[in-house]
Residue frames as qw, qx, qy, qz and C-alpha x, y, z in Angstrom:
[[0.001, 0.896, 0.444, 0.012, 0.01, 0.06, -0.01],
 [0.478, 0.268, -0.029, 0.836, 1.60, 3.23, -1.05],
 [0.091, -0.206, -0.325, 0.918, 1.11, 6.79, 0.35],
 [0.334, -0.063, -0.350, -0.873, -1.72, 7.68, -2.01],
 [0.575, -0.281, -0.738, -0.213, -3.73, 4.61, -0.90],
 [0.390, -0.308, -0.639, 0.586, -3.22, 5.44, 2.78],
 [0.057, 0.121, 0.118, -0.984, -4.30, 8.98, 2.32],
 [0.465, -0.150, -0.529, -0.694, -7.47, 7.78, 0.49],
 [0.543, -0.312, -0.776, 0.073, -8.21, 5.47, 3.33],
 [0.270, -0.288, -0.480, 0.784, -7.85, 8.28, 5.93],
 [0.212, 0.452, 0.103, -0.860, -9.73, 10.86, 3.82],
 [0.389, 0.307, 0.830, 0.255, -12.22, 9.16, 1.57],
 [0.270, 0.851, 0.433, -0.123, -14.24, 12.22, 0.68],
 [0.154, -0.746, 0.286, 0.581, -11.08, 14.28, -0.35],
 [0.738, 0.612, 0.239, 0.152, -10.68, 14.92, -4.04],
 [0.557, -0.304, 0.211, 0.743, -7.02, 15.77, -5.12],
 [0.238, 0.873, 0.076, -0.419, -6.82, 19.17, -6.81],
 [0.812, 0.372, 0.260, 0.368, -5.43, 18.77, -10.37],
 [0.198, 0.941, -0.063, 0.267, -4.25, 22.47, -10.41],
 [0.558, -0.753, 0.345, 0.055, -1.75, 21.69, -7.57],
 [0.851, -0.005, 0.398, 0.342, 0.04, 19.10, -9.74],
 [0.507, 0.764, 0.187, 0.353, 0.36, 21.66, -12.63],
 [0.105, -0.963, 0.174, -0.177, 2.02, 24.27, -10.38],
 [0.704, -0.516, 0.438, 0.214, 4.72, 21.87, -9.19],
 [0.764, 0.335, 0.382, 0.398, 5.60, 21.17, -12.89],
 [0.279, 0.897, 0.120, 0.322, 5.81, 24.83, -13.66],
 [0.453, -0.856, 0.241, 0.061, 8.14, 25.54, -10.76],
 [0.765, -0.259, 0.471, 0.355, 10.74, 23.23, -12.26],
 [0.631, 0.620, 0.302, 0.356, 10.64, 24.87, -15.67],
 [0.396, -0.646, 0.112, 0.643, 13.65, 27.13, -16.08],
 [0.435, 0.860, -0.024, -0.267, 14.47, 29.58, -18.77],
 [0.809, -0.002, 0.335, 0.482, 16.90, 28.16, -21.30],
 [0.023, 0.877, -0.118, -0.466, 19.28, 30.73, -22.67],
 [0.760, 0.635, -0.119, 0.071, 21.34, 31.04, -25.86],
 [0.206, 0.742, -0.567, 0.293, 24.68, 31.81, -24.20],
 [0.768, -0.090, -0.613, 0.162, 26.40, 28.94, -22.39],
 [0.598, -0.789, 0.035, -0.139, 26.70, 28.88, -18.65],
 [0.385, 0.636, -0.583, 0.326, 30.35, 29.12, -17.55],
 [0.899, -0.434, -0.050, -0.007, 31.56, 26.35, -15.13],
 [0.432, 0.660, -0.479, 0.384, 34.95, 27.17, -13.68],
 [0.846, -0.345, -0.338, 0.225, 37.08, 25.77, -10.95],
 [0.067, 0.770, -0.343, 0.534, 38.97, 27.84, -8.26],
 [0.632, -0.212, -0.592, 0.453, 40.70, 27.37, -4.95],
 [0.220, -0.780, 0.033, -0.584, 39.70, 29.63, -2.07],
 [0.429, -0.681, 0.480, -0.349, 41.73, 29.39, 1.11],
 [0.040, -0.399, 0.914, 0.059, 43.12, 26.05, -0.17],
 [0.483, 0.243, 0.815, -0.210, 39.72, 24.37, -0.72],
 [0.121, 0.080, 0.723, 0.676, 38.27, 23.67, -4.13],
 [0.376, 0.540, 0.455, -0.600, 35.04, 25.26, -5.32],
 [0.269, 0.346, 0.706, 0.557, 33.10, 25.12, -8.62],
 [0.184, 0.499, 0.202, -0.822, 31.52, 28.43, -9.77],
 [0.334, 0.473, 0.727, 0.369, 28.69, 28.77, -12.24],
 [0.003, 0.601, 0.121, -0.790, 28.02, 32.10, -13.85],
 [0.010, 0.132, -0.593, -0.795, 26.62, 33.67, -16.95],
 [0.095, 0.528, 0.843, 0.030, 22.81, 32.83, -16.48],
 [0.014, -0.106, -0.143, -0.984, 20.78, 35.67, -17.98],
 [0.363, -0.498, -0.689, -0.381, 17.36, 34.59, -16.76],
 [0.433, -0.753, -0.049, -0.493, 15.46, 35.55, -13.59],
 [0.012, -0.564, 0.678, -0.471, 17.26, 35.45, -10.32],
 [0.727, -0.204, 0.400, -0.519, 14.70, 33.22, -8.81],
 [0.931, 0.302, -0.149, -0.139, 15.15, 30.56, -11.48],
 [0.478, 0.562, -0.599, 0.310, 18.90, 30.63, -10.94],
 [0.327, -0.446, 0.604, -0.574, 18.27, 30.15, -7.23],
 [0.909, 0.010, 0.222, -0.353, 16.10, 27.17, -7.86],
 [0.796, 0.489, -0.347, 0.089, 18.72, 25.76, -10.19],
 [0.120, 0.574, -0.683, 0.435, 21.32, 26.19, -7.43],
 [0.646, -0.279, 0.513, -0.492, 19.09, 24.25, -4.96],
 [0.950, 0.224, -0.024, -0.218, 18.57, 21.42, -7.38],
 [0.633, 0.527, -0.513, 0.240, 22.31, 21.06, -8.00],
 [0.162, -0.502, 0.660, -0.534, 23.06, 21.18, -4.24],
 [0.781, -0.140, 0.409, -0.451, 20.51, 18.50, -3.40],
 [0.913, 0.359, -0.151, -0.122, 21.36, 16.35, -6.28],
 [0.583, 0.475, -0.552, 0.360, 25.09, 16.25, -5.49],
 [0.736, -0.587, -0.321, 0.105, 24.56, 16.37, -1.68],
 [0.580, 0.073, -0.157, 0.796, 26.97, 19.22, -1.20],
 [0.152, -0.774, -0.310, 0.530, 27.04, 22.68, 0.24],
 [0.382, 0.297, 0.356, 0.800, 27.07, 25.82, -1.61],
 [0.005, 0.639, 0.367, -0.676, 25.66, 29.40, -1.94],
 [0.375, 0.677, 0.448, 0.447, 24.21, 31.86, -4.39],
 [0.265, -0.737, -0.083, 0.616, 25.95, 35.27, -4.39],
 [0.017, 0.645, -0.292, -0.706, 26.23, 38.03, -6.96],
 [0.773, 0.473, -0.113, -0.408, 24.52, 36.10, -9.73],
 [0.406, 0.477, -0.779, -0.002, 26.89, 33.22, -9.23],
 [0.923, -0.318, -0.045, -0.211, 26.45, 29.69, -7.85],
 [0.097, 0.635, -0.732, 0.228, 29.27, 28.52, -5.64],
 [0.952, -0.162, -0.182, -0.183, 29.46, 24.72, -4.90],
 [0.436, -0.690, 0.577, -0.044, 31.91, 23.34, -2.45],
 [0.704, -0.159, 0.663, 0.200, 34.30, 20.88, -4.12],
 [0.084, 0.385, -0.621, -0.677, 35.30, 20.10, -7.74],
 [0.532, 0.356, 0.752, -0.158, 32.08, 18.79, -9.40],
 [0.223, 0.493, -0.310, -0.782, 32.51, 20.29, -12.75],
 [0.160, 0.065, -0.899, -0.403, 31.90, 17.06, -14.71],
 [0.023, -0.394, -0.898, 0.196, 28.80, 16.17, -12.66],
 [0.168, 0.622, 0.292, -0.707, 27.33, 19.67, -12.76],
 [0.165, 0.373, -0.532, -0.742, 27.95, 19.86, -16.54],
 [0.125, -0.139, -0.941, -0.281, 26.05, 16.66, -17.17],
 [0.032, 0.531, 0.715, -0.454, 23.18, 17.79, -14.92],
 [0.185, 0.618, 0.018, -0.764, 22.87, 21.17, -16.87],
 [0.164, 0.228, -0.709, -0.646, 23.06, 19.40, -20.22],
 [0.039, -0.298, -0.953, -0.036, 20.25, 17.08, -19.29],
 [0.105, 0.671, 0.487, -0.549, 18.17, 20.05, -18.43],
 [0.502, 0.752, 0.368, 0.216, 18.91, 21.59, -21.86],
 [0.112, -0.947, 0.140, 0.268, 21.52, 24.20, -21.04],
 [0.735, 0.520, -0.240, 0.363, 24.76, 24.80, -22.89],
 [0.640, -0.736, 0.115, 0.189, 27.78, 24.64, -20.59],
 [0.564, 0.686, -0.342, 0.308, 31.27, 25.91, -21.24],
 [0.829, -0.459, -0.096, 0.304, 34.13, 24.57, -19.05],
 [0.188, 0.883, -0.259, 0.342, 36.73, 27.18, -18.10],
 [0.211, -0.735, 0.581, -0.279, 40.05, 26.39, -16.44],
 [0.468, -0.316, 0.818, -0.114, 41.87, 23.04, -15.99]]
């Protein structure tokens, strides 16, 4: 018995709202741009970081993309000055994630 069946047993009169499912799908849609996103590697205070920059869409979309990358890779990071900063050298994995989403990615450095 999955979660949906358990919820139906607890609340038999409840009808799921189809508009809620559509809003979740729209939240994951990101604006795909013509220019490639630049993925570069740096060391700050002796620790490796991966920086993504060059996104020309909305800031909120870039924040959503940053959160998806961090949760997918299970790493820390931040969003500052229109740049995504990921802790560690994950250029190859990040580039494959972005290419699957339809972005063009350019690798810089190393």
